[in-house]
Backbone as CSV, one residue per row, in Angstrom:
resi,resn,N_x,N_y,N_z,CA_x,CA_y,CA_z,C_x,C_y,C_z
1,MET,79.699,136.010,91.107,78.572,135.138,91.409,78.110,135.394,92.837
2,THR,76.803,135.465,93.013,76.217,135.656,94.336,75.343,134.457,94.675
3,LEU,75.563,133.887,95.851,74.750,132.776,96.327,73.703,133.288,97.305
4,SER,72.468,132.846,97.129,71.424,133.191,98.090,71.689,132.466,99.398
5,ARG,71.004,132.916,100.443,71.202,132.250,101.736,70.827,130.774,101.648
6,ALA,69.761,130.460,100.928,69.367,129.061,100.792,70.462,128.252,100.097
7,GLU,71.074,128.832,99.070,72.112,128.119,98.323,73.361,127.892,99.154
8,TRP,73.870,128.970,99.785,75.122,128.781,100.522,74.899,128.004,101.814
9,SER,73.714,128.123,102.408,73.439,127.358,103.630,73.439,125.860,103.355
10,GLU,72.914,125.462,102.202,72.901,124.046,101.846,74.319,123.530,101.646
11,ARG,75.151,124.298,100.977,76.540,123.876,100.790,77.276,123.816,102.129
12,ALA,76.989,124.778,103.012,77.635,124.778,104.325,77.212,123.562,105.144
13,ARG,75.925,123.202,105.065,75.437,122.021,105.801,76.070,120.749,105.250
14,ALA,76.154,120.655,103.931,76.744,119.463,103.325,78.209,119.314,103.716
15,HIS,78.923,120.427,103.774,80.331,120.375,104.171,80.465,119.934,105.621
16,ALA,79.661,120.532,106.509,79.734,120.166,107.928,79.396,118.695,108.132
17,ASP,78.366,118.214,107.431,77.995,116.799,107.550,79.134,115.902,107.084
18,ARG,79.806,116.312,106.022,80.887,115.485,105.482,82.041,115.358,106.470
19,VAL,82.477,116.474,107.043,83.651,116.421,107.914,83.309,115.968,109.330
20,ASP,82.032,116.012,109.691,81.654,115.587,111.043,81.959,114.113,111.306
21,VAL,81.994,113.282,110.270,82.288,111.864,110.504,83.702,111.682,111.048
22,TRP,84.577,112.655,110.811,85.928,112.611,111.356,86.052,113.481,112.613
23,ILE,85.371,114.621,112.606,85.540,115.584,113.693,84.848,115.139,114.972
24,GLN,83.602,114.696,114.874,82.816,114.445,116.082,83.406,113.344,116.968
25,PRO,83.887,112.220,116.420,84.534,111.242,117.308,85.768,111.806,118.009
26,HIS,86.515,112.655,117.296,87.694,113.285,117.908,87.279,114.181,119.063
27,LEU,86.240,114.998,118.858,85.788,115.898,119.921,85.248,115.112,121.117
28,ALA,84.563,114.012,120.848,84.040,113.187,121.944,85.181,112.595,122.761
29,ARG,86.216,112.123,122.084,87.379,111.591,122.820,88.049,112.691,123.623
30,ARG,88.152,113.860,123.042,88.807,114.957,123.753,88.059,115.316,125.027
31,LEU,86.739,115.291,124.975,85.947,115.556,126.174,86.191,114.508,127.252
32,ARG,86.456,113.283,126.827,86.716,112.186,127.777,88.183,112.131,128.196
33,GLY,89.006,112.996,127.618,90.427,112.987,127.940,91.176,111.828,127.326
34,GLU,90.658,111.281,126.234,91.284,110.144,125.584,92.109,110.584,124.381
35,LYS,93.217,109.895,124.153,94.054,110.156,122.990,93.908,109.015,121.989
36,HIS,94.122,109.363,120.719,94.105,108.345,119.670,95.420,108.428,118.914
37,PRO,96.197,107.337,118.887,97.544,107.420,118.326,97.574,107.592,116.805
38,VAL,96.460,107.328,116.136,96.417,107.470,114.681,95.774,108.795,114.280
39,HIS,94.572,109.053,114.773,93.784,110.165,114.250,94.112,111.533,114.853
40,ASP,94.596,111.581,116.074,94.845,112.881,116.708,95.816,113.739,115.910
41,PHE,96.724,113.113,115.201,97.757,113.810,114.435,97.168,114.891,113.533
42,LEU,96.039,114.582,112.880,95.469,115.528,111.928,94.825,116.728,112.610
43,PHE,94.643,116.654,113.925,94.053,117.771,114.665,95.054,118.452,115.594
44,THR,96.219,117.854,115.768,97.207,118.423,116.694,98.478,118.850,115.973
45,TYR,99.047,117.962,115.177,100.234,118.345,114.405,99.891,119.456,113.425
46,TYR,98.749,119.325,112.758,98.261,120.393,111.892,97.461,121.375,112.734
47,SER,97.617,122.656,112.440,97.110,123.692,113.345,95.666,124.086,113.096
48,GLN,95.028,123.528,112.099,93.632,123.854,111.824,92.743,123.259,112.903
49,ARG,91.977,124.107,113.594,91.074,123.621,114.637,89.864,122.922,114.012
50,PRO,89.285,121.955,114.707,88.103,121.279,114.161,86.984,122.238,113.793
51,THR,86.753,123.259,114.619,85.684,124.205,114.303,85.984,124.976,113.018
52,ALA,87.255,125.269,112.771,87.613,125.977,111.548,87.465,125.066,110.334
53,LEU,87.825,123.792,110.485,87.635,122.848,109.392,86.155,122.696,109.068
54,ARG,85.322,122.751,110.065,83.888,122.549,109.879,83.213,123.741,109.207
55,ARG,83.794,124.937,109.353,83.182,126.139,108.771,83.413,126.180,107.269
56,TRP,82.354,126.340,106.534,82.421,126.359,105.071,82.733,127.756,104.550
57,HIS,83.532,127.809,103.484,83.820,129.052,102.780,83.633,128.824,101.283
58,PRO,83.120,129.828,100.564,82.884,129.653,99.131,84.119,129.854,98.274
59,GLY,85.119,130.535,98.803,86.289,130.886,98.014,86.198,132.303,97.476
60,TYR,87.342,132.812,97.074,87.414,134.194,96.589,86.574,134.364,95.318
61,GLY,85.881,135.500,95.249,85.108,135.838,94.064,83.640,135.491,94.148
62,VAL,83.220,134.869,95.262,81.817,134.503,95.454,81.232,135.395,96.546
63,GLN,80.060,135.958,96.281,79.370,136.778,97.265,78.291,135.952,97.957
64,LEU,78.143,136.176,99.256,77.128,135.486,100.050,76.050,136.485,100.449
65,ALA,74.833,136.261,99.992,73.723,137.140,100.349,73.183,136.757,101.720
66,ASP,72.748,137.785,102.459,72.123,137.563,103.766,73.008,136.676,104.637
67,ALA,74.251,137.108,104.818,75.225,136.305,105.566,75.947,137.153,106.610
68,PRO,75.215,137.744,107.556,75.880,138.590,108.554,76.887,137.832,109.409
69,GLU,76.725,136.504,109.563,77.659,135.732,110.373,79.034,135.634,109.749
70,TYR,79.151,135.934,108.472,80.446,135.919,107.806,81.124,137.289,107.822
71,ALA,80.365,138.340,108.076,80.892,139.696,107.910,82.100,139.980,108.794
72,ALA,82.138,139.378,109.984,83.234,139.655,110.914,84.369,138.641,110.813
73,LEU,84.251,137.663,109.925,85.290,136.648,109.817,86.520,137.208,109.106
74,LYS,87.660,136.654,109.436,88.921,137.079,108.844,88.860,136.973,107.324
75,GLY,89.205,138.083,106.653,89.278,138.106,105.202,88.031,138.601,104.514
76,TYR,86.911,138.704,105.229,85.655,139.090,104.604,85.384,140.587,104.742
77,SER,84.598,141.100,103.808,84.108,142.479,103.881,82.797,142.542,103.121
78,ARG,82.092,143.661,103.270,80.877,143.868,102.506,81.239,144.050,101.033
79,ALA,80.468,143.410,100.167,80.763,143.469,98.736,80.575,144.870,98.180
80,SER,79.583,145.593,98.695,79.315,146.951,98.209,79.087,147.858,99.413
81,PRO,80.145,148.261,100.085,79.996,149.057,101.295,79.358,150.402,101.008
82,VAL,78.757,150.970,102.051,78.189,152.308,101.943,79.283,153.277,101.565
83,ALA,79.011,154.177,100.612,80.022,155.117,100.134,80.581,155.922,101.289
84,PRO,81.916,156.053,101.399,82.510,156.776,102.519,82.274,158.274,102.419
85,ALA,82.224,158.919,103.555,82.079,160.368,103.573,83.363,161.015,103.073
86,SER,83.229,162.177,102.412,84.399,162.853,101.866,85.136,163.672,102.912
87,SER,84.530,163.881,104.065,85.192,164.658,105.110,84.640,164.244,106.453
88,LEU,85.365,164.614,107.511,84.899,164.305,108.857,83.592,165.016,109.150
89,ASP,83.456,166.291,108.689,82.217,167.033,108.918,81.033,166.331,108.273
90,GLU,81.262,165.849,107.030,80.174,165.160,106.340,79.814,163.878,107.064
91,LEU,80.850,163.162,107.592,80.593,161.924,108.314,79.768,162.188,109.559
92,VAL,80.123,163.262,110.293,79.409,163.589,111.528,77.987,164.039,111.243
93,GLU,77.826,164.788,110.130,76.518,165.385,109.844,75.582,164.447,109.098
94,THR,76.117,163.336,108.579,75.268,162.426,107.817,74.412,161.596,108.768
95,PRO,73.093,161.718,108.667,72.243,160.950,109.579,72.245,159.477,109.223
96,VAL,72.187,158.634,110.254,72.062,157.196,110.061,70.583,156.851,110.112
97,THR,70.072,156.335,109.022,68.649,156.030,108.932,68.426,154.530,108.980
98,ILE,67.186,154.170,109.244,66.837,152.761,109.263,67.097,152.133,107.902
99,SER,66.783,152.864,106.838,66.969,152.301,105.503,68.438,152.067,105.198
100,SER,69.320,152.989,105.655,70.743,152.796,105.374,71.300,151.622,106.170
101,LEU,70.813,151.416,107.398,71.245,150.261,108.173,70.757,148.965,107.532
102,ASP,69.507,148.974,107.051,68.983,147.791,106.381,69.793,147.475,105.136
103,GLU,70.171,148.545,104.403,70.960,148.341,103.193,72.298,147.706,103.523
104,LEU,72.930,148.153,104.636,74.222,147.607,105.020,74.094,146.142,105.413
105,VAL,73.040,145.816,106.181,72.843,144.447,106.627,72.588,143.526,105.438
106,GLU,71.854,144.015,104.421,71.483,143.191,103.288,72.578,143.090,102.239
107,THR,73.620,143.900,102.336,74.699,143.858,101.362,75.432,142.525,101.454
108,PRO,75.651,141.861,100.338,76.376,140.591,100.381,77.787,140.763,100.949
109,VAL,78.321,139.685,101.509,79.698,139.688,101.990,80.538,138.844,101.050
110,THR,81.809,139.156,100.981,82.725,138.429,100.117,84.130,138.561,100.675
111,ILE,85.042,137.745,100.201,86.432,137.856,100.630,87.037,139.064,99.947
112,SER,87.689,139.911,100.714,88.137,141.194,100.197,89.402,141.076,99.356
113,GLN,89.524,142.018,98.429,90.730,142.101,97.611,91.946,142.396,98.470
114,ARG,91.769,143.213,99.495,92.890,143.562,100.361,93.419,142.321,101.091
115,TYR,92.507,141.444,101.511,92.965,140.218,102.166,93.731,139.341,101.181
116,LEU,93.202,139.206,99.983,93.916,138.435,98.963,95.314,138.997,98.746
117,ASP,95.428,140.316,98.656,96.745,140.927,98.450,97.700,140.588,99.590
118,SER,97.183,140.533,100.796,98.046,140.238,101.948,98.562,138.806,101.931
119,GLN,97.894,137.932,101.182,98.251,136.512,101.151,99.089,136.122,99.938
120,ARG,99.463,137.079,99.099,100.217,136.743,97.891,101.542,136.023,98.193
121,PRO,102.317,136.422,99.187,103.547,135.660,99.469,103.276,134.198,99.817
122,VAL,102.210,133.936,100.580,101.858,132.557,100.929,101.442,131.791,99.675
123,LEU,100.635,132.417,98.843,100.201,131.782,97.603,101.389,131.417,96.721
124,GLU,102.335,132.315,96.619,103.503,132.068,95.762,104.348,130.917,96.296
125,ARG,104.544,130.863,97.618,105.354,129.783,98.202,104.674,128.431,98.016
126,ILE,103.379,128.380,98.281,102.658,127.115,98.154,102.632,126.665,96.701
127,ARG,102.402,127.595,95.784,102.367,127.222,94.370,103.722,126.669,93.912
128,THR,104.795,127.315,94.330,106.128,126.856,93.938,106.367,125.422,94.392
129,LEU,106.009,125.123,95.639,106.220,123.781,96.180,105.352,122.750,95.465
130,LEU,104.072,123.064,95.280,103.159,122.106,94.672,103.505,121.852,93.209
131,ALA,103.855,122.897,92.484,104.205,122.720,91.076,105.475,121.890,90.921
132,ALA,106.447,122.111,91.801,107.677,121.321,91.750,107.388,119.853,92.037
133,THR,106.513,119.585,92.993,106.159,118.203,93.331,105.424,117.531,92.184
134,LEU,104.527,118.274,91.528,103.785,117.728,90.394,104.710,117.302,89.261
135,GLY,105.835,117.984,89.143,106.733,117.718,88.040,107.637,116.517,88.226
136,ARG,107.481,115.811,89.333,108.348,114.659,89.606,107.563,113.353,89.576
137,PRO,108.216,112.255,89.224,107.557,110.947,89.341,107.476,110.533,90.807
138,ALA,106.520,109.664,91.092,106.370,109.168,92.468,107.437,108.124,92.771
139,ASN,108.105,108.301,93.911,109.074,107.317,94.402,108.331,106.400,95.372
140,LEU,108.251,105.126,95.027,107.470,104.176,95.824,108.360,103.200,96.583
141,GLY,109.604,103.572,96.846,110.527,102.640,97.472,110.938,102.975,98.886
142,CYS,110.206,103.885,99.559,110.641,104.267,100.915,110.071,103.348,101.986
143,PHE,108.896,102.728,101.704,108.267,101.737,102.593,107.975,102.265,104.001
144,GLY,107.815,103.567,104.135,107.441,104.112,105.437,108.514,104.017,106.494
145,LEU,109.759,103.892,106.093,110.834,103.714,107.069,111.161,104.987,107.843
146,HIS,110.562,106.111,107.459,110.781,107.336,108.228,110.320,107.160,109.677
147,GLU,109.200,106.471,109.879,108.716,106.260,111.244,109.665,105.362,112.035
148,TRP,110.285,104.428,111.378,111.245,103.536,112.038,112.502,104.308,112.412
149,ALA,112.925,105.220,111.535,114.116,106.025,111.820,113.890,106.986,112.982
150,MET,112.621,107.261,113.297,112.318,108.162,114.409,112.482,107.485,115.766
151,VAL,112.624,106.154,115.772,112.812,105.435,117.045,114.103,104.618,117.028
152,TYR,114.907,104.799,116.017,116.127,104.011,115.869,117.061,104.193,117.068
153,ARG,117.475,103.072,117.641,118.365,103.039,118.808,117.811,103.841,119.986
154,GLY,116.564,103.698,120.232,115.963,104.374,121.376,114.671,103.714,121.764
155,ASN,114.256,103.885,123.007,112.976,103.383,123.491,112.086,104.586,123.735
156,PRO,111.123,104.855,122.833,110.333,106.067,122.970,109.504,106.127,124.235
157,ALA,109.258,104.992,124.871,108.438,105.004,126.080,109.249,105.225,127.343
158,ALA,110.589,105.069,127.261,111.344,105.103,128.506,112.689,105.805,128.431
159,SER,113.188,106.101,127.230,114.573,106.553,127.140,114.782,108.003,127.531
160,GLY,113.762,108.842,127.330,113.954,110.269,127.573,114.713,110.940,126.454
161,ALA,115.012,110.225,125.382,115.714,110.804,124.240,114.751,111.637,123.420
162,GLU,115.276,112.241,122.341,114.446,113.103,121.514,113.216,112.373,120.993
163,ASN,113.379,111.081,120.645,112.265,110.339,120.088,111.218,109.965,121.133
164,ALA,111.405,110.331,122.376,110.396,110.059,123.395,109.115,110.842,123.142
165,MET,109.175,111.872,122.295,107.991,112.669,122.016,107.032,111.964,121.056
166,ARG,107.442,110.865,120.413,106.648,110.298,119.339,105.384,109.602,119.846
167,HIS,105.485,108.390,120.369,104.307,107.638,120.813,104.675,106.813,122.038
168,ASP,103.804,106.816,123.020,104.015,105.995,124.210,103.383,104.621,124.005
169,TRP,103.794,103.958,122.955,103.301,102.621,122.643,104.492,101.694,122.427
170,PRO,104.327,100.414,122.703,105.452,99.479,122.506,105.765,99.291,121.021
171,LEU,106.999,98.900,120.772,107.411,98.596,119.415,106.998,97.167,119.066
172,ARG,106.468,97.001,117.877,105.911,95.713,117.466,106.958,94.602,117.474
173,LEU,108.189,94.917,117.071,109.257,93.917,117.011,110.233,94.015,118.176
174,GLY,110.020,94.993,119.059,111.005,95.248,120.100,112.126,96.138,119.572
175,GLY,112.903,96.689,120.487,113.941,97.648,120.110,115.024,97.102,119.205
176,PRO,115.728,96.041,119.579,116.835,95.535,118.747,116.397,95.126,117.350
177,ALA,115.256,94.458,117.230,114.788,94.026,115.915,114.345,95.216,115.067
178,THR,113.796,96.233,115.711,113.427,97.453,114.986,114.676,98.128,114.427
179,ASP,115.717,98.225,115.248,116.979,98.808,114.784,117.548,98.024,113.602
180,GLU,117.401,96.716,113.657,117.940,95.871,112.587,117.217,96.134,111.268
181,VAL,115.900,96.355,111.334,115.152,96.680,110.113,115.698,97.962,109.494
182,VAL,115.943,98.976,110.310,116.478,100.243,109.797,117.849,100.010,109.156
183,GLU,118.682,99.261,109.821,120.057,99.051,109.340,120.117,98.209,108.075
184,ASN,119.096,97.398,107.836,119.096,96.507,106.686,118.357,97.078,105.473
185,HIS,117.927,98.326,105.574,117.213,98.956,104.474,117.866,100.279,104.080
186,ARG,117.660,100.647,102.836,118.084,101.970,102.381,117.043,102.987,102.828
187,ILE,117.472,104.024,103.520,116.575,105.086,103.978,116.702,106.249,103.000
188,GLY,115.595,106.631,102.402,115.620,107.730,101.428,114.460,108.674,101.639
189,CYS,114.394,109.291,102.810,113.282,110.186,103.154,113.504,111.564,102.529
190,SER,112.544,112.017,101.737,112.652,113.295,101.030,111.884,114.420,101.703
191,HIS,111.221,114.131,102.819,110.321,115.128,103.424,110.947,115.714,104.694
192,PHE,111.179,116.997,104.693,111.876,117.627,105.824,111.138,117.410,107.139
193,ASP,109.820,117.558,107.140,109.082,117.471,108.398,109.012,116.059,108.945
194,ALA,109.422,115.074,108.181,109.643,113.728,108.722,111.101,113.570,109.132
195,PHE,111.996,113.983,108.257,113.431,113.835,108.508,113.862,114.549,109.796
196,ARG,113.248,115.666,110.109,113.689,116.424,111.284,113.398,115.700,112.599
197,PHE,112.560,114.648,112.548,112.273,113.873,113.754,113.105,112.594,113.843
198,PHE,113.992,112.376,112.883,114.880,111.212,112.986,115.730,111.335,114.249
199,THR,116.022,110.194,114.880,116.972,110.238,115.983,118.355,110.590,115.431
200,GLU,119.212,111.054,116.300,120.555,111.443,115.851,121.309,110.293,115.186
201,PRO,121.236,109.059,115.723,121.935,107.957,115.035,121.352,107.644,113.659
202,ALA,120.063,107.984,113.434,119.416,107.656,112.165,119.699,108.684,111.076
203,ARG,119.997,109.908,111.458,120.130,110.975,110.456,121.204,110.672,109.402
204,PRO,122.383,110.175,109.776,123.388,109.884,108.741,122.996,108.739,107.815
205,LEU,122.017,107.931,108.218,121.592,106.812,107.385,120.709,107.247,106.222
206,ASN,120.151,108.444,106.311,119.284,108.925,105.239,120.134,109.338,104.042
207,THR,119.780,108.844,102.871,120.561,109.181,101.673,120.265,110.581,101.169
208,LEU,119.199,111.187,101.667,118.833,112.554,101.304,118.890,113.427,102.544
209,HIS,119.090,114.712,102.338,119.145,115.636,103.478,118.305,116.876,103.189
210,PRO,116.984,116.699,103.184,116.096,117.838,102.916,116.145,118.853,104.047
211,GLY,116.002,120.117,103.708,115.999,121.185,104.696,114.706,121.970,104.662
212,ARG,114.562,122.862,105.609,113.339,123.656,105.708,113.155,124.558,104.492
213,GLU,114.262,125.092,103.966,114.170,126.083,102.897,114.262,125.486,101.501
214,ASP,114.583,124.216,101.364,114.734,123.645,100.023,113.715,122.535,99.746
215,ARG,112.561,122.639,100.348,111.516,121.639,100.132,111.190,121.431,98.648
216,PRO,111.080,122.501,97.836,110.757,122.273,96.416,111.785,121.426,95.678
217,ASP,112.987,121.314,96.221,114.021,120.506,95.571,113.903,119.022,95.901
218,PHE,113.090,118.676,96.882,113.059,117.298,97.359,111.689,116.630,97.295
219,GLU,110.619,117.358,97.558,109.327,116.694,97.740,108.849,116.022,96.462
220,GLN,108.258,114.831,96.638,107.802,114.029,95.504,106.430,113.426,95.826
221,PRO,105.616,113.182,94.802,104.204,112.843,95.037,103.951,111.486,95.665
222,GLY,104.965,110.606,95.722,104.752,109.327,96.383,104.903,109.389,97.888
223,CYS,105.440,110.478,98.410,105.670,110.629,99.843,104.347,110.762,100.592
224,LEU,104.146,109.929,101.611,102.897,109.997,102.371,102.724,111.349,103.045
225,HIS,103.808,111.890,103.583,103.679,113.162,104.281,103.424,114.315,103.318
226,ALA,103.965,114.252,102.109,103.642,115.267,101.104,102.171,115.184,100.729
227,GLY,101.627,113.962,100.711,100.204,113.807,100.444,99.349,114.354,101.566
228,MET,99.722,114.065,102.818,98.970,114.622,103.943,99.083,116.138,103.981
229,ASP,100.227,116.658,103.595,100.429,118.106,103.635,99.570,118.863,102.631
230,LEU,98.964,118.166,101.683,98.014,118.851,100.811,96.899,119.469,101.643
231,TYR,96.527,118.794,102.726,95.537,119.380,103.641,96.092,120.633,104.299
232,LYS,97.340,120.609,104.721,97.948,121.794,105.325,97.940,122.963,104.351
233,HIS,98.340,122.718,103.117,98.357,123.793,102.133,96.947,124.308,101.879
234,ALA,95.971,123.403,101.850,94.594,123.812,101.598,94.061,124.691,102.717
235,PHE,94.295,124.300,103.980,93.734,125.147,105.040,94.507,126.448,105.192
236,ARG,95.776,126.485,104.771,96.500,127.760,104.782,95.938,128.717,103.728
237,LEU,95.292,128.183,102.722,94.674,129.023,101.694,93.233,129.394,102.032
238,THR,92.727,128.881,103.135,91.383,129.231,103.596,91.390,130.676,104.111
239,PRO,90.375,131.490,103.773,89.122,131.182,103.081,89.148,131.477,101.581
240,LEU,90.335,131.596,100.991,90.432,131.987,99.587,89.985,130.898,98.628
241,ILE,89.992,129.639,99.076,89.594,128.534,98.203,88.335,127.880,98.759
242,PRO,87.571,127.180,97.921,86.336,126.553,98.404,86.624,125.452,99.434
243,SER,85.766,125.377,100.426,85.964,124.383,101.479,85.803,122.961,100.976
244,GLU,85.105,122.763,99.873,85.002,121.423,99.316,86.384,120.872,98.950
245,LEU,87.264,121.738,98.469,88.630,121.326,98.138,89.419,121.019,99.405
246,VAL,89.214,121.800,100.440,89.877,121.530,101.725,89.435,120.168,102.261
247,ALA,88.140,119.880,102.163,87.623,118.593,102.653,88.167,117.426,101.839
248,ASP,88.329,117.618,100.531,88.921,116.569,99.707,90.351,116.263,100.169
249,ALA,91.108,117.324,100.463,92.485,117.135,100.932,92.509,116.472,102.299
250,PHE,91.557,116.822,103.172,91.504,116.210,104.494,91.157,114.730,104.388
251,ALA,90.217,114.377,103.511,89.844,112.974,103.338,91.041,112.147,102.888
252,LEU,91.834,112.698,101.983,93.044,111.995,101.549,94.026,111.857,102.705
253,ALA,94.239,112.949,103.444,95.166,112.911,104.574,94.732,111.879,105.610
254,TRP,93.432,111.766,105.843,92.910,110.799,106.813,93.314,109.377,106.440
255,ASP,93.097,109.031,105.185,93.413,107.678,104.743,94.919,107.424,104.719
256,ILE,95.686,108.435,104.326,97.143,108.289,104.317,97.662,108.072,105.728
257,ARG,97.134,108.819,106.676,97.594,108.689,108.060,97.390,107.270,108.580
258,ILE,96.293,106.648,108.191,96.047,105.272,108.638,97.140,104.343,108.115
259,LEU,97.471,104.456,106.820,98.563,103.630,106.291,99.873,103.958,106.986
260,ASP,100.134,105.235,107.208,101.374,105.657,107.852,101.561,104.957,109.194
261,MET,100.493,104.845,109.967,100.580,104.217,111.279,100.416,102.697,111.226
262,ARG,99.844,102.174,110.169,99.833,100.710,110.013,101.235,100.207,109.669
263,ALA,102.002,101.033,108.949,103.353,100.637,108.548,104.408,101.056,109.555
264,ALA,104.020,101.780,110.595,104.961,102.245,111.608,105.423,101.069,112.480
265,PRO,106.479,101.253,113.266,107.006,100.135,114.069,106.217,99.855,115.341
266,TYR,105.196,100.653,115.625,104.476,100.515,116.885,103.462,99.385,116.856
267,ASP,103.128,98.909,118.034,102.076,97.908,118.199,100.839,98.620,118.745
268,PHE,99.882,98.871,117.867,98.647,99.548,118.252,97.496,98.556,118.410
269,THR,97.808,97.357,118.804,96.766,96.347,119.007,95.715,96.868,119.987
270,GLY,94.447,96.734,119.620,93.353,97.212,120.453,92.814,98.560,120.034
271,VAL,93.532,99.258,119.163,93.074,100.555,118.670,92.080,100.336,117.536
272,THR,90.980,101.072,117.560,90.015,101.013,116.465,90.084,102.301,115.663
273,LEU,89.703,102.209,114.410,89.851,103.317,113.474,88.493,103.928,113.143
274,ASP,88.457,105.252,113.110,87.252,105.973,112.700,87.257,106.097,111.173
275,PRO,86.113,106.257,110.539,84.775,106.129,111.138,84.216,104.716,111.068
276,THR,85.011,103.739,110.581,84.489,102.389,110.346,84.439,101.529,111.588
277,GLY,85.297,101.838,112.569,85.384,100.996,113.748,86.222,99.751,113.553
278,GLU,86.889,99.622,112.402,87.720,98.440,112.164,88.947,98.481,113.058
279,PRO,89.467,97.340,113.451,90.654,97.318,114.309,91.909,97.647,113.509
280,TRP,92.850,98.310,114.172,94.155,98.554,113.559,94.846,97.219,113.307
281,SER,95.512,97.138,112.182,96.340,95.965,111.887,97.605,96.458,111.203
282,PRO,98.732,95.767,111.410,99.994,96.263,110.864,100.174,95.921,109.390
283,VAL,100.902,96.785,108.684,101.469,96.455,107.381,102.945,96.181,107.658
284,SER,103.325,94.939,107.609,104.669,94.532,108.046,105.678,94.804,106.934
285,ILE,106.176,96.039,106.876,107.044,96.434,105.771,108.413,95.758,105.836
286,GLU,108.692,95.032,106.913,109.947,94.281,106.992,109.878,92.989,106.174
287,THR,108.687,92.675,105.644,108.510,91.478,104.825,108.229,91.876,103.381
288,ALA,108.434,90.938,102.457,108.170,91.201,101.035,106.682,91.476,100.804
289,GLU,105.828,90.735,101.486,104.392,90.949,101.342,103.989,92.332,101.840
290,GLY,104.546,92.725,102.986,104.238,94.037,103.527,104.723,95.161,102.622
291,LYS,105.889,94.994,102.052,106.409,96.000,101.115,105.477,96.165,99.910
292,ALA,105.008,95.038,99.380,104.111,95.093,98.225,102.799,95.781,98.581
293,THR,102.264,95.483,99.768,101.021,96.112,100.224,101.209,97.622,100.378
294,TYR,102.324,97.994,100.982,102.598,99.413,101.206,102.746,100.153,99.878
295,ALA,103.542,99.607,98.965,103.802,100.287,97.698,102.526,100.435,96.872
296,ALA,101.651,99.421,96.915,100.388,99.513,96.174,99.506,100.620,96.737
297,ALA,99.417,100.702,98.067,98.621,101.760,98.693,99.245,103.127,98.429
298,GLN,100.556,103.193,98.481,101.274,104.435,98.228,100.997,104.933,96.804
299,ARG,101.000,104.009,95.838,100.706,104.378,94.453,99.278,104.925,94.347
300,GLY,98.351,104.288,95.024,96.973,104.762,94.997,96.828,106.153,95.581
301,PHE,97.539,106.414,96.672,97.462,107.745,97.277,98.098,108.804,96.378
302,ALA,99.183,108.448,95.695,99.804,109.387,94.764,98.832,109.735,93.642
303,GLU,98.095,108.735,93.169,97.117,108.984,92.106,95.952,109.824,92.615
304,ARG,95.506,109.584,93.831,94.434,110.402,94.407,94.901,111.826,94.674
305,GLY,96.162,111.966,95.059,96.670,113.289,95.406,96.916,114.180,94.202
306,ALA,97.201,113.579,93.040,97.554,114.377,91.866,96.480,115.393,91.488
307,PRO,95.194,115.012,91.353,94.194,116.025,90.997,93.971,117.074,92.089
308,ILE,94.140,116.696,93.348,94.013,117.683,94.425,95.156,118.687,94.335
309,ARG,96.359,118.185,94.103,97.514,119.074,93.953,97.323,119.999,92.746
310,GLU,96.815,119.449,91.647,96.565,120.255,90.447,95.508,121.326,90.713
311,ARG,94.469,120.977,91.438,93.425,121.957,91.753,93.964,123.058,92.653
312,LEU,94.823,122.706,93.592,95.424,123.729,94.451,96.313,124.672,93.642
313,VAL,97.092,124.119,92.714,97.915,124.965,91.847,97.019,125.883,91.013
314,ALA,95.931,125.323,90.472,95.015,126.135,89.666,94.397,127.259,90.494
315,GLU,94.062,126.962,91.752,93.512,128.009,92.624,94.560,129.085,92.887
316,CYS,95.797,128.678,93.133,96.858,129.664,93.337,97.019,130.542,92.095
317,ASP,96.997,129.934,90.916,97.135,130.702,89.677,95.978,131.683,89.513
318,ARG,94.762,131.218,89.792,93.593,132.093,89.678,93.699,133.286,90.623
319,LEU,94.104,133.017,91.842,94.176,134.079,92.844,95.323,135.044,92.554
320,LEU,96.455,134.510,92.142,97.597,135.379,91.843,97.363,136.213,90.596
321,ALA,96.460,135.794,89.726,96.154,136.556,88.507,95.256,137.756,88.772
322,GLN,94.665,137.829,89.968,93.802,138.964,90.287,94.642,140.234,90.428
323,PRO,94.230,141.331,89.812,95.005,142.570,89.959,94.957,143.074,91.393
324,PRO,96.053,143.613,91.905,96.054,144.131,93.277,95.064,145.284,93.436
325,ALA,94.648,145.483,94.672,93.773,146.613,94.969,94.521,147.916,94.710
326,PRO,93.835,148.957,94.233,94.511,150.242,93.990,95.018,150.848,95.285
327,GLU,96.107,151.597,95.183,96.652,152.274,96.355,95.740,153.409,96.781
328,ALA,95.701,153.637,98.073,94.844,154.683,98.625,95.660,155.914,98.941
329,ASP,95.232,157.067,98.385,95.879,158.355,98.664,97.367,158.327,98.392
330,GLY,97.766,157.572,97.341,99.177,157.541,96.978,100.026,156.687,97.861
331,GLU,99.440,156.039,98.851,100.207,155.182,99.736,99.752,153.756,99.519
332,GLN,100.596,152.849,99.876,100.238,151.433,99.723,99.061,151.108,100.607
333,ALA,98.066,150.454,100.008,96.847,150.105,100.739,97.189,149.169,101.884
334,HIS,96.477,149.376,102.974,96.712,148.542,104.165,96.027,147.195,103.977
335,ALA,96.790,146.131,104.104,96.246,144.775,103.939,95.648,144.290,105.239
336,GLU,94.518,143.596,105.146,93.892,143.010,106.328,94.734,141.861,106.827
337,THR,94.735,141.666,108.109,95.455,140.529,108.696,94.490,139.724,109.538
């Protein structure tokens, strides 16, 4: 399929407009040197730059007509390049004409087969993790206690301990009462990238011990961080998948992050949330009412995440089903990086 410049430009504008409601306030704060304890996470912990999130891609298999601005981007090539010369002499002797330059400029651009081939290991790893997560029921009993375990028996604003890296904000219940909440609950964190930030005293309290290499054995669709990580997996597949899917994953991650920090032990009084401007308010998971609120929101996010996860798996399957590029001159073709 080939999109005309008018067609792909409209999709690119719609994508930029959609993500700008999240990106532009972040960029404005950054210019002012301001930090946001809730929203910055999606632009700092995750490595996708705002400008990269804003750039639209059609996904593998789509050609863009009259798109010279894409020709130099990572993964792209001309869809129908000028036939190569058979020898150095022919290359030197072949005149470059205005018509041949015009033909090259007008040739559609597309994501190259060689780039896709270079990404097969990433595609396989992401597919394995997502498919394993899809095959499990959602566990709705963690109540966001991973954030509490990250400050257990420590003062993140003053202790200098490992958990000092988390947030320079006061604890809503104070240190001793926060520790008591952790000690009075079952901790069952299944997500390695949350578990690895537990304080040392909190680590033995976790009933699970996920590792970096065994994520497919632990991750489950009710986990807030597994839901946010759908955005990570989506941008790692960029530009092979359509940016509309990346934006869907980012929108989910945005909403999940808000719940994650509403249920955290910190007191963010005075913080306002983008793009609505509503004030932050806590979900008090130490109470029965707070637990019910958290679990209901968690269930909703698991339901929203399921079709995004399924679409990502389908994209991985589609891309992995593409035959590899033929070898050149009997040697393995060089993959673009």
